[in-house]
Each structure stands twice: as C-alpha cells, then as structure tokens.
N, C-alpha and C positions, 0 to 999 in steps of 0.2 A: 622229454620223450617225443613231443610233437615236432620239435625242431629236427630231431634225428630222422623221423619219418619223412619230413619235407625234404630234407637233404638227400636221403636215399632215393625218393621218387624223382627228384630233379636229376640226380646222377644217372639213374636208369634211363630216363627220357633223353638225356644228352648222349649217352652211349648208344642207344637205339637209333637216334637221328644220325649220329656219325657213322654207325654201321650201315644204315640204309643209304647213305650218300656214297659209300665206298663200293657197294655191290653193283649198281648199274654201270656197265661198261659198254662202250660203243663197239660192238663186235666187228663191224667193218673196219674201224680204225685199228683195232688190235690185230686183225688179219693182215692188214696192210703193213703194219709194223713188223709182224712176224715175217712176211715175205721179204721186206727190205733187209732184215737181219740175215735171213737165209741167203739172199743174193750177195750181200757183202761177204759172208763167210765163203760162199762158193767162189767168188772172184778172188778172195784172198788165197784160197787153196790153189786155184789155177795159176795165180801169179807166182806163188812159191814153187810150184811144180816147173813152170817155164824158167824161172831163174836157176833152179837146180839143173835143168837140162842144159841151159847155156853155159853154166860153170863146167859141167861134164864135157861138153864140146870143146871148150877152150883147153881143158886138161888133155884131151885126146890130141889136139893139134899140137900141143907142146911136147908130147911124148915122141 
C-alpha cells in the first residue's frame, strides 16, 4: 500500500511540474509570432489577388 501511495504522490508531482512548465509563455514572443503569421496570410491573399487580376487582364487581351 505504501508503494502505491509513493508512486501516486510521485506521479502527481511530476504532472504538476510538467503543467507548471507549460503554462508560462512569453507573451511578447507569442504576439510577435501572431503578427508574423497574420502578415504572411495578408501577403498571400494579396499575391493571389494580384495573380488573379493579371490572369483576367491577359484573358481580356486575348478576346
């Protein structure tokens, strides 16, 4: 019974330590990552829009 209690306490401590290490995040770094992803998405959308307009212009010239 004592071995089981020791194992359970050890498991609880390990899980609490792991959870504690996951929680603290550098908010400045996360904000910078979010801005970078949003910028990439915006640039991708703009690029697709320009490519579509270029295709439409070429089609109009061929008509």
